[in-house]
N, C-alpha and C positions, 0 to 999 in steps of 0.2 A: 655276322651270322654265327650262331652257336653250334658247336659240333654235336652230332648225335652220338651217344655213347651206348645206347641199347635200343632194341627194336621197339618202336612205338606201338605197333599193333602185332597181333599174333602172326608169325611167319606162315605163309601159305606154302606148305610142303607139297612137293610134286612126286608122283609115283613114277620112278624111272624104269620100271620093269618092261614097259611096252614101247620105249623110245629108242631111236638110234642115236647114240651119244658118241661124241668125240672127246677124247681126253688128252690132256697136256701135262707133262711132268714139269713142275716148277723148279724142283731141285732135290738133290739127294745130299744129305749131310751125315758125316760120321760123328756120332756122339759117344762119349766115353764117360762111364760112371766109375769112380774110384771106390773100391770096396776093400774089405779086410784082406782078401786073397790076391788083390792086384787090380787091374783095370778090366772093366766089363765093356766090351766094344759092341755097339749096335748101330743101325742105320735108320735115319729118319727121312721119309719121302713126303713130298708135298705135291698133290695132284689136283687139277681142276678138270671138271667134266661139264659138258653143255651140249645142247642140241642146235644152237644157232638161231633159235626161235623164241628166246626169252626165258629159257630155263638154264640155270647154272648152279654148280655146287663146288665146294672146296673141301678137301680132306687132307689130313696129315696123320701119319702113323709111323710107329717104330717097330723094327724087327731085327733079328740076328742076321738076316740076309737081305740083300737089296731087292730081289724080285718079290719076296714076301712083304716087305715094307711098301712097295709100290702097289701090290694087290690090295693090301689092307687100306691104304690111303684112298685108292679108287673106290672101294666099297663104302668108306666113310663119306666120300664126296657124293656118291649116288644117294646116300641116305639123307644128306643135308641139303638137297637141291631146293632152290626157291624159284618162284616166278618173278620175272623182272618186267615192269612195264616199259615197252619200247615203242616210241612214237616217231615215225619217219626216220628210222635208223639211229635215233638218239634218245636221250632220256627226257622226261617231261619237264624237269626243273632242276635248278642248281641245288647241290647238297654237300654238306661237310660232315664227315664221320670220323670218329676217333676210337682206336682200339689200342690199349697199352700206351706206348709213347708215340705210336704212328698215327698220323692224321692224314686224311685224303680229301681233296676238294674236287668235285666233278661238276662240270658245266655242260649244258647242251650246246651243240655246235651246228653250223649250217651244213647242208649236204655237200659232200666233197672234201670236207676238212680232214677226215681220217681220225685215227686214234692217237691223240697227242697226250700220252700218259707214260708212266714208267713201265718197265717190262712185266712186272708182276701183275699190275692192274690191267695191262693190255691183254694178257692171256685170259683173264676172267671176262673182260668186256667182249673180246672176240668170240668166245664160246657162248656168250649170252646173246649174240646176234646184234650187238651195237656196232655201228659202222663209223659214226661221227661223234666225237666227244673231246672236250678239253679237260685236262686234269693236272693236278699238282699234288705231289706227295710231300707232306710236311712232317717235321719231327723225326722219329726213329725210322731207320731204313730196313728193319728186319723183314724178310720176305713173308714170313708167316703173319706178323702183325699187320703189314700192309695189305695182304690178301684178306685177312679177317675184317679190316676196316673197310675195304672195298665191298665185301659181301654185306656188311652192315649198312653201308650207304645204299646199295642196290635194294636191300630188303626194306628200307624206309622210304623209298620213292612212292609218292602218291600216284594213283592211276591216271588222273587227269584233272584239269582245272575246270572242266565243264559244269559240274554240279554247283560250284561256287558262282559262276557267271549266271546260271539259270536262276539261282536264288536272288541275285541282284536284280535281274529282270522282273521276277515275280514281285519283289519289293517295290519297284518302280510302278508296276501296274496297280498295286494296292494303294499307293499314295495318290495315283491319278484318280482312282475310284472314290477315295475319301474326300477329295477336294471338290 
């Protein structure tokens, strides 16, 4: 199965203004830029927000202080929210997505399986409302790249397989009529 590297269809953005959202801090990193006058110290925060009902967003931001970086990352995550198709607490089909050097494989799982994925993807999937899934993180282990690969995978999920099955049934009916 070939990895998805960009969104196939236009992302369905969600308006987060009227939702009750939970947010989770993925990590805070100290980043330093070396400039002519010395080192410029800043903080990078990564935040995931979601409502547990199929809406999730990821944001990352930098600032001179930790609280400001977390606030900016949360605002970015709310702006970048997408709708995820959840069927019976899992995803509708298997998908592989790649962002940078990180690759993520997500498979639907039977009820009661739980979230068997790495911690970065687990935070995203929990806040999206997915309860059962099997996953494997391949390639790079950067938290931001894994989170973006997971968001890319969730954005590329098809709603359901039903239209394809209905078309197959319609084809069968047409062949019966012509015979």
